[in-house]
C-alpha positions as a Python dict, from the first residue, in 0.01 Angstrom:
ca = {
    (1, 'M'): (0, 0, 0),
    (2, 'T'): (199, -383, -159),
    (3, 'I'): (371, -252, -445),
    (4, 'S'): (387, -526, -745),
    (5, 'T'): (716, -731, -851),
    (6, 'T'): (697, -542, -1196),
    (7, 'E'): (613, -217, -1046),
    (8, 'K'): (954, -267, -824),
    (9, 'Q'): (1154, -389, -1147),
    (10, 'Q'): (1023, -122, -1327),
    (11, 'R'): (1117, 119, -1062),
    (12, 'S'): (1438, 13, -948),
    (13, 'G'): (1818, 74, -1109),
    (14, 'T'): (2134, -65, -1101),
    (15, 'L'): (2386, -129, -839),
    (16, 'T'): (2724, -212, -949),
    (17, 'V'): (3080, -325, -737),
    (18, 'V'): (3349, -161, -870),
    (19, 'G'): (3687, -197, -809),
    (20, 'T'): (3912, 41, -847),
    (21, 'G'): (4232, -167, -768),
    (22, 'P'): (4522, -129, -572),
    (23, 'G'): (4579, 257, -510),
    (24, 'A'): (4713, 380, -857),
    (25, 'E'): (4538, 595, -1060),
    (26, 'D'): (4666, 419, -1361),
    (27, 'L'): (4583, 39, -1220),
    (28, 'M'): (4259, 102, -1201),
    (29, 'T'): (4056, 18, -1519),
    (30, 'P'): (3871, 182, -1762),
    (31, 'R'): (3556, 26, -1730),
    (32, 'A'): (3552, 103, -1358),
    (33, 'R'): (3658, 424, -1462),
    (34, 'Q'): (3342, 485, -1659),
    (35, 'A'): (3097, 294, -1399),
    (36, 'I'): (3211, 556, -1119),
    (37, 'E'): (3192, 886, -1409),
    (38, 'Q'): (2839, 760, -1481),
    (39, 'A'): (2683, 702, -1119),
    (40, 'Q'): (2413, 914, -959),
    (41, 'V'): (2542, 793, -627),
    (42, 'V'): (2903, 724, -530),
    (43, 'A'): (2953, 514, -200),
    (44, 'G'): (3172, 308, -23),
    (45, 'Y'): (3464, 324, 268),
    (46, 'K'): (3671, 663, 306),
    (47, 'T'): (3993, 546, 277),
    (48, 'Y'): (3874, 413, -66),
    (49, 'L'): (3649, 720, -154),
    (50, 'D'): (4001, 902, -150),
    (51, 'L'): (4175, 735, -392),
    (52, 'I'): (3941, 804, -668),
    (53, 'R'): (3788, 1164, -546),
    (54, 'H'): (3899, 1306, -904),
    (55, 'C'): (3705, 1076, -1071),
    (56, 'I'): (3380, 1206, -875),
    (57, 'T'): (3176, 1509, -1012),
    (58, 'P'): (2994, 1817, -704),
    (59, 'E'): (2614, 1664, -887),
    (60, 'Q'): (2741, 1282, -784),
    (61, 'Q'): (2582, 1200, -442),
    (62, 'V'): (2873, 1051, -178),
    (63, 'L'): (2794, 797, 94),
    (64, 'S'): (3155, 791, 305),
    (65, 'S'): (3192, 522, 556),
    (66, 'A'): (3380, 385, 783),
    (67, 'M'): (3547, 62, 876),
    (68, 'M'): (3280, -221, 1078),
    (69, 'Q'): (2973, -33, 885),
    (70, 'E'): (3037, -310, 567),
    (71, 'I'): (2682, -391, 660),
    (72, 'D'): (2484, -101, 678),
    (73, 'R'): (2762, 58, 326),
    (74, 'C'): (2575, -214, 109),
    (75, 'R'): (2224, -227, 263),
    (76, 'R'): (2190, 156, 193),
    (77, 'A'): (2379, 90, -122),
    (78, 'L'): (2088, -155, -255),
    (79, 'E'): (1819, 57, -101),
    (80, 'L'): (1912, 364, -346),
    (81, 'A'): (1925, 85, -634),
    (82, 'D'): (1578, -30, -504),
    (83, 'S'): (1489, 364, -583),
    (84, 'G'): (1621, 365, -927),
    (85, 'K'): (1906, 505, -854),
    (86, 'T'): (2231, 428, -996),
    (87, 'V'): (2485, 365, -773),
    (88, 'V'): (2833, 240, -743),
    (89, 'L'): (2891, 68, -453),
    (90, 'V'): (3373, 72, -454),
    (91, 'C'): (3575, -136, -346),
    (92, 'G'): (3979, -201, -328),
    (93, 'G'): (4149, -418, -519),
    (94, 'D'): (3927, -674, -680),
    (95, 'P'): (3497, -645, -550),
    (96, 'G'): (3522, -1052, -499),
    (97, 'I'): (3854, -1138, -294),
    (98, 'Y'): (3782, -992, 47),
    (99, 'A'): (3535, -744, -43),
    (100, 'M'): (3189, -627, -89),
    (101, 'A'): (3060, -809, -408),
    (102, 'G'): (2963, -1120, -162),
    (103, 'L'): (2794, -894, 78),
    (104, 'V'): (2596, -746, -148),
    (105, 'Y'): (2463, -1056, -329),
    (106, 'E'): (2357, -1189, 43),
    (107, 'L'): (2144, -913, 134),
    (108, 'V'): (1975, -969, -253),
    (109, 'R'): (1929, -1321, -130),
    (110, 'D'): (1776, -1200, 188),
    (111, 'T'): (1522, -923, 42),
    (112, 'D'): (1316, -846, -231),
    (113, 'S'): (1518, -620, -428),
    (114, 'S'): (1472, -660, -797),
    (115, 'S'): (1768, -392, -896),
    (116, 'K'): (2061, -517, -1132),
    (117, 'I'): (2339, -604, -992),
    (118, 'E'): (2698, -567, -1196),
    (119, 'I'): (3037, -667, -1059),
    (120, 'I'): (3350, -508, -1206),
    (121, 'P'): (3695, -675, -1142),
    (122, 'G'): (3946, -492, -1014),
    (123, 'I'): (4365, -591, -1019),
    (124, 'A'): (4402, -739, -653),
    (125, 'A'): (4668, -593, -437),
    (126, 'L'): (4805, -972, -427),
    (127, 'N'): (4841, -905, -790),
    (128, 'A'): (4958, -653, -727),
    (129, 'C'): (5195, -733, -447),
    (130, 'A'): (5334, -1005, -698),
    (131, 'A'): (5425, -781, -980),
    (132, 'V'): (5641, -596, -771),
    (133, 'L'): (5819, -864, -601),
    (134, 'G'): (5860, -1059, -960),
    (135, 'A'): (5679, -1391, -1003),
    (136, 'P'): (5608, -1539, -714),
    (137, 'L'): (5227, -1714, -795),
    (138, 'M'): (5336, -1853, -1104),
    (139, 'H'): (5218, -2216, -993),
    (140, 'D'): (4923, -2280, -721),
    (141, 'F'): (4866, -2060, -479),
    (142, 'A'): (4652, -2020, -197),
    (143, 'A'): (4523, -1693, -49),
    (144, 'I'): (4446, -1657, 362),
    (145, 'S'): (4338, -1420, 563),
    (146, 'L'): (4464, -1402, 963),
    (147, 'S'): (4183, -1215, 1046),
    (148, 'D'): (3949, -1448, 1252),
    (149, 'L'): (3677, -1150, 1265),
    (150, 'M'): (3415, -1309, 1116),
    (151, 'T'): (3605, -1650, 1064),
    (152, 'P'): (3688, -1889, 1317),
    (153, 'W'): (4118, -1891, 1443),
    (154, 'E'): (4082, -2308, 1390),
    (155, 'L'): (3953, -2280, 1106),
    (156, 'I'): (4240, -2079, 975),
    (157, 'E'): (4459, -2300, 1128),
    (158, 'K'): (4334, -2530, 965),
    (159, 'R'): (4342, -2366, 612),
    (160, 'L'): (4702, -2289, 690),
    (161, 'Q'): (4854, -2635, 762),
    (162, 'A'): (4660, -2759, 458),
    (163, 'A'): (4831, -2514, 228),
    (164, 'A'): (5160, -2580, 427),
    (165, 'S'): (5161, -2925, 341),
    (166, 'A'): (5026, -2921, 2),
    (167, 'D'): (5311, -2701, -125),
    (168, 'F'): (5093, -2443, -202),
    (169, 'V'): (5282, -2089, -251),
    (170, 'T'): (5096, -1870, 1),
    (171, 'V'): (4927, -1557, -15),
    (172, 'I'): (4908, -1407, 365),
    (173, 'Y'): (4616, -1118, 406),
    (174, 'N'): (4515, -915, 679),
    (175, 'P'): (4885, -1036, 856),
    (176, 'K'): (4849, -838, 1168),
    (177, 'S'): (4700, -516, 1336),
    (178, 'K'): (4684, -348, 1634),
    (179, 'K'): (4483, -586, 1872),
    (180, 'R'): (4615, -919, 1622),
    (181, 'T'): (4933, -1019, 1720),
    (182, 'Q'): (4968, -1391, 1735),
    (183, 'Q'): (4803, -1505, 1416),
    (184, 'I'): (5085, -1420, 1202),
    (185, 'I'): (5363, -1580, 1452),
    (186, 'R'): (5132, -1891, 1417),
    (187, 'A'): (5120, -1875, 1056),
    (188, 'Q'): (5510, -1888, 1070),
    (189, 'E'): (5549, -2201, 1325),
    (190, 'I'): (5286, -2347, 1112),
    (191, 'M'): (5471, -2309, 763),
    (192, 'L'): (5803, -2394, 934),
    (193, 'E'): (5655, -2711, 1014),
    (194, 'H'): (5626, -2808, 653),
    (195, 'R'): (5911, -2583, 515),
    (196, 'D'): (6247, -2529, 466),
    (197, 'P'): (6377, -2192, 708),
    (198, 'Q'): (6549, -2039, 383),
    (199, 'T'): (6188, -2073, 201),
    (200, 'P'): (6183, -1688, 63),
    (201, 'V'): (5935, -1487, 124),
    (202, 'G'): (5800, -1110, -55),
    (203, 'I'): (5660, -893, 218),
    (204, 'V'): (5495, -566, 37),
    (205, 'S'): (5362, -279, 215),
    (206, 'G'): (5158, -55, 26),
    (207, 'A'): (5149, -199, -334),
    (208, 'S'): (5112, 84, -640),
    (209, 'R'): (5089, 350, -388),
    (210, 'E'): (5298, 674, -294),
    (211, 'H'): (5440, 450, 60),
    (212, 'E'): (5505, 89, -128),
    (213, 'S'): (5724, -70, 85),
    (214, 'V'): (5916, -405, -56),
    (215, 'C'): (6108, -674, 127),
    (216, 'L'): (6218, -996, 7),
    (217, 'T'): (6321, -1219, 339),
    (218, 'T'): (6315, -1587, 450),
    (219, 'L'): (6052, -1772, 636),
    (220, 'E'): (6235, -1835, 930),
    (221, 'K'): (6360, -1397, 943),
    (222, 'M'): (6033, -1298, 854),
    (223, 'L'): (5882, -1137, 1144),
    (224, 'D'): (6193, -954, 1186),
    (225, 'K'): (6045, -712, 919),
    (226, 'D'): (5738, -459, 973),
    (227, 'I'): (5413, -603, 898),
    (228, 'G'): (5082, -430, 945),
    (229, 'M'): (4722, -471, 814),
    (230, 'Q'): (4831, -305, 480),
    (231, 'T'): (5028, -569, 420),
    (232, 'T'): (5043, -871, 254),
    (233, 'V'): (5315, -1181, 289),
    (234, 'I'): (5368, -1428, 9),
    (235, 'I'): (5528, -1683, 133),
    (236, 'G'): (5733, -1909, -140),
    (237, 'N'): (5679, -2302, -193),
    (238, 'S'): (5945, -2558, -192),
    (239, 'A'): (6093, -2414, -561),
    (240, 'T'): (6058, -2084, -555),
    (241, 'F'): (6394, -1885, -560),
    (242, 'I'): (6560, -1552, -505),
    (243, 'F'): (6719, -1378, -864),
    (244, 'G'): (6853, -1062, -746),
    (245, 'D'): (6510, -851, -630),
    (246, 'K'): (6287, -1085, -790),
    (247, 'M'): (6108, -1387, -585),
    (248, 'V'): (6018, -1647, -841),
    (249, 'T'): (5829, -1962, -825),
    (250, 'P'): (5886, -2147, -1144),
    (251, 'R'): (5590, -2321, -1344),
    (252, 'G'): (5797, -2607, -1451),
    (253, 'Y'): (5871, -2522, -1774),
    (254, 'S'): (6258, -2570, -1757),
    (255, 'A'): (6200, -2916, -1570),
    (256, 'K'): (5988, -3040, -1908),
    (257, 'Y'): (6149, -2840, -2228),
    (258, 'G'): (6489, -2741, -2118),
    (259, 'L'): (6557, -2426, -2177),
    (260, 'A'): (6646, -2427, -2512),
    (261, 'G'): (6302, -2480, -2569),
    (262, 'E'): (6330, -2920, -2632),
    (263, 'K'): (6095, -3113, -2477),
    (264, 'K'): (6329, -3358, -2270),
    (265, 'R'): (6224, -3728, -2238),
    (266, 'A'): (6062, -3893, -1951),
    (267, 'T'): (6371, -4111, -1747),
}
């Protein structure tokens, strides 16, 4: 039996891709919490579901899956939405930053799904890490994942070279895992080709969670510190400095106006 487009639209539900933030309960937005509480089905990676168990009721259907099952997870969530369900797909951090929002839209593009898709943003890891470090992202920055699972390492190296040569503050996601140990070493080598060895580096693991760890070091010594899969590394630019226990990248206000607020004249 062929189902018409109109019938599909009438039957279809909603798939909301929700960013739950970095992990702390009070850093999840009210809108994200409301979407989770109102859903008939809550789907996600087991670790992220565990962080929001307090928001899930016994009446809700829960679809938990392991790492490396992203396509199946998104496809099943979309199928349930197409059947008329109100579905939430939870992602850690922000769903549009190294998460599931893009994959959902790819699946919608490649299928005849007529479900309504909504994206609810969340506080990303780079925001949470920057906050505990001080203000390292006050000027232009680049975010680069060192995971070569889906991106060729040659392309990742090219992006590292571009960010380093252009003096971007650089946020490193997925710096290291049990199997991937050399990528962060190469990333440091590339940065040292363009930056002073004393460039400030912030290393944060588990931002906002109970096991949060924060370390300030230098580009030269960053590999002496504990870096893992849950770590975010922020490498400063040529203007970044350490102030007490904080890492700060100037926006340029002092150079233009002076700290007294008077605009400086061009020389």
